[in-house]
C-alpha positions in Angstrom: -28.0 9.2 10.7 -26.9 7.0 7.8 -30.4 7.2 6.2 -30.4 11.6 6.7 -26.7 11.8 5.3 -27.4 9.2 2.3 -30.7 11.6 1.6 -28.9 14.9 1.9 -26.1 13.4 -0.6 -28.8 12.5 -2.9 -30.6 15.8 -2.9 -27.0 17.6 -4.0 -26.7 15.5 -6.9 -30.8 15.8 -7.5 -30.2 19.5 -7.5 -27.0 19.6 -9.7 -28.9 17.5 -12.5 -30.5 20.2 -14.8 -30.1 19.5 -18.8 -25.8 19.5 -19.8 -24.8 22.6 -21.2 -21.3 24.3 -21.6 -20.4 26.8 -18.9 -17.6 27.5 -16.3 -18.0 26.3 -12.6 -20.3 29.3 -12.1 -23.3 29.7 -10.2 -26.3 27.5 -10.7 -24.3 25.4 -12.2 -22.8 21.5 -10.8 -20.7 18.5 -11.7 -21.5 14.8 -11.2 -18.7 12.4 -11.6 -17.4 8.7 -10.7 -13.8 7.3 -9.5 -11.9 5.1 -8.2 -8.8 5.0 -6.0 -6.4 3.7 -3.5 -7.3 3.9 0.6 -4.1 3.5 2.7 -5.8 2.5 6.3 -5.1 3.1 9.3 -2.6 0.0 11.0 -5.6 -0.1 13.6 -8.2 -1.4 11.0 -6.0 -4.6 10.5 -6.2 -3.6 6.7 -3.1 -2.2 5.1 -4.7 -1.0 1.8 -8.5 -1.3 0.0 -9.7 -0.3 -3.6 -12.1 2.3 -3.7 -15.3 3.6 -5.5 -16.7 6.9 -5.0 -19.6 8.9 -6.8 -20.1 12.3 -6.0 -22.4 15.4 -7.4 -22.2 18.8 -6.5 -23.9 22.4 -6.7 -21.9 25.5 -7.5 -23.3 28.8 -5.6 -20.8 30.8 -7.2 -17.8 30.4 -9.4 -15.5 29.3 -6.3 -17.7 27.9 -3.8 -19.0 24.4 -3.9 -21.1 21.9 -1.8 -21.0 18.3 -2.8 -22.3 14.7 -1.9 -19.7 12.0 -1.9 -20.6 8.4 -1.2 -17.3 6.1 -1.2 -17.2 2.3 -0.6 -13.7 0.6 -0.1 -13.1 -3.2 0.2 -10.4 -5.5 0.8 -10.1 -9.3 1.3 -7.0 -10.5 3.4 -5.7 -14.2 4.9 -5.4 -14.4 8.4 -4.0 -17.6 10.0 -6.1 -19.4 6.7 -9.3 -17.5 7.9 -10.4 -14.9 4.6 -11.0 -11.8 6.2 -13.5 -9.2 4.3 -13.3 -5.5 5.4 -15.9 -3.1 3.6 -15.6 0.8 4.6 -17.9 3.4 3.4 -18.5 7.0 3.9 -21.3 9.1 3.3 -20.0 12.9 3.4 -20.7 16.4 2.4 -18.0 18.7 1.6 -17.3 22.2 1.2 -15.6 22.7 -1.8 -13.2 25.7 -3.0 -12.7 25.8 -6.6 -9.5 28.5 -7.8 -9.8 30.1 -10.8 -7.1 29.4 -13.7 -6.7 31.0 -17.1 -6.7 27.5 -18.4 -9.1 24.9 -18.0 -7.8 23.2 -15.1 -9.5 23.9 -11.8 -7.6 23.0 -8.8 -9.8 23.0 -5.7 -9.2 22.0 -1.7 -12.5 20.4 0.2 -13.2 19.7 3.5 -16.3 17.5 4.7 -18.5 16.2 7.3 -20.5 12.6 7.4 -21.1 9.2 8.3 -18.5 6.2 8.2 -19.9 2.6 8.0 -17.6 0.0 8.7 -18.0 -3.8 8.5 -15.7 -6.9 8.7 -16.4 -10.5 8.0 -14.8 -13.6 8.9 -16.0 -17.3 9.3 -19.6 -16.5 8.6 -19.8 -13.9 11.1 -19.8 -10.2 10.7 -19.6 -7.1 12.4 -20.2 -3.6 12.2 -20.2 0.0 13.6 -21.3 3.2 12.4 -19.6 6.7 13.4 -19.1 10.2 12.6 -15.8 11.3 10.3 -14.5 14.3 8.5 -12.2 14.5 6.0 -9.7 17.4 3.7 -8.1 17.0 0.8 -7.6 18.7 -2.2 -7.0 18.1 -6.3 -7.6 19.2 -9.4 -9.8 18.9 -12.3 -8.4 19.0 -15.9 -11.4 19.9 -18.7 -11.1 18.8 -22.2 -12.8 18.6 -25.3 -14.4 21.7 -27.3 -17.2 22.7 -24.8 -14.9 21.6 -21.7 -17.9 19.7 -20.4 -16.0 16.8 -19.2 -12.8 16.8 -16.9 -10.3 14.4 -15.5 -10.5 14.6 -11.8 -7.9 13.6 -9.5 -7.7 14.1 -5.6 -6.0 13.3 -2.3 -7.8 13.3 1.0 -7.4 12.4 4.5 -10.4 10.6 6.0 -10.8 10.2 9.9 -13.7 8.4 11.6 -14.6 7.0 14.6 -16.2 3.4 14.7 -15.7 0.9 17.1 -14.7 3.0 19.8 -11.3 3.9 17.8 -10.2 6.9 15.8 -9.0 6.0 12.2 -7.1 7.7 10.0 -6.9 6.9 6.0 -5.3 8.7 3.0 -7.4 8.1 -0.2 -5.7 8.9 -3.6 -8.5 8.7 -6.9 -8.8 9.3 -10.4 -12.1 9.4 -12.5 -14.4 11.9 -14.5 -16.3 14.8 -13.7 -19.0 16.1 -16.0 -20.6 19.7 -16.1 -24.1 20.3 -15.4 -26.5 23.1 -15.8 -28.1 25.9 -17.7 -25.5 28.4 -17.7 
């Protein structure tokens, strides 16, 4: 399942990488971006928060609807009774994104996605991991800048629910980064 979702996410990114060109979020265009954030983890994970990094790429079917692949990884280390415990939380998501039209160079959006969550915890040379389903909802905005309006500052908030280690946990991720428009329109 993890390989299938990784392949789907990479295909979405690959189809959205035609030559860079100016244009709006429009049919046939796409975007690719990176971001960094903070993930507030569910209390049942044993961790409070983690630093996250994400890569995403999308393809616009029209001015409003886009599908994007998202690879997200969050990690945190903490000391528990003198033992260092490291947690890594990865998500491989496919998101549906609805972009709102505005007269300015600001594009707010909402998103919902399905995917795979992979959790790994290491302590004292031992490692356990588990994978399970994940889904998320969220929203944010892109703030385009520059003469051609090809690059944007992106900020978003998402709530992710995953099922790993026979438990359901919900985390909140706040991230910021940059995105670049791709396409020939």
